[in-house]
C-alpha positions, 0 to 999 in steps of 0.5 A, spaced: 920 622 942 924 623 948 930 619 943 928 624 937 929 630 941 935 628 944 939 624 938 937 629 933 936 635 936 928 637 934 925 642 938 918 641 935 913 636 934 908 636 931 902 630 933 896 630 928 891 627 929 889 626 938 882 623 936 887 618 932 891 617 937 886 616 943 883 610 938 878 605 941 881 603 948 877 610 952 871 608 949 868 606 956 874 612 960 871 618 961 873 621 954 874 629 956 879 626 962 882 621 957 883 628 952 885 633 958 890 626 961 893 627 954 894 633 954 897 634 960 903 629 959 904 632 952 904 639 957 910 635 960 913 633 955 914 639 952 916 642 958 921 638 961 925 637 953 924 644 953 920 643 945 914 644 942 909 641 941 903 642 937 897 638 937 892 637 932 884 637 933 881 637 928 874 639 928 867 636 927 863 637 921 859 643 921 854 646 916 857 650 911 852 657 913 855 654 920 861 658 924 865 653 927 865 654 935 868 651 941 864 645 941 865 644 934 871 640 938 870 634 941 873 635 949 874 643 949 877 643 957 884 643 955 884 642 948 882 648 946 885 653 950 891 657 948 895 655 954 902 657 955 908 654 959 906 656 968 908 662 969 909 663 963 904 667 957 901 664 951 904 657 946 
């Protein structure tokens, strides 16, 4: 990603999707901690490279009559919060 940002002047990266990217190697690790680490790494990358990173997180399937909730997203801690850079306002 860093090469693309530098060489091609990329200013917005879309990652689709976090669950697929985490793969199976985190089965023995706390998935919430792993997800928090990944989100933090993307936030640092965006700040360090002056670009935007959009992370797509697909919610689990819910019954048709049930509205999506924050709990519909696996590992909701950091990923479901609207966060901006330190000292900034929102994304």
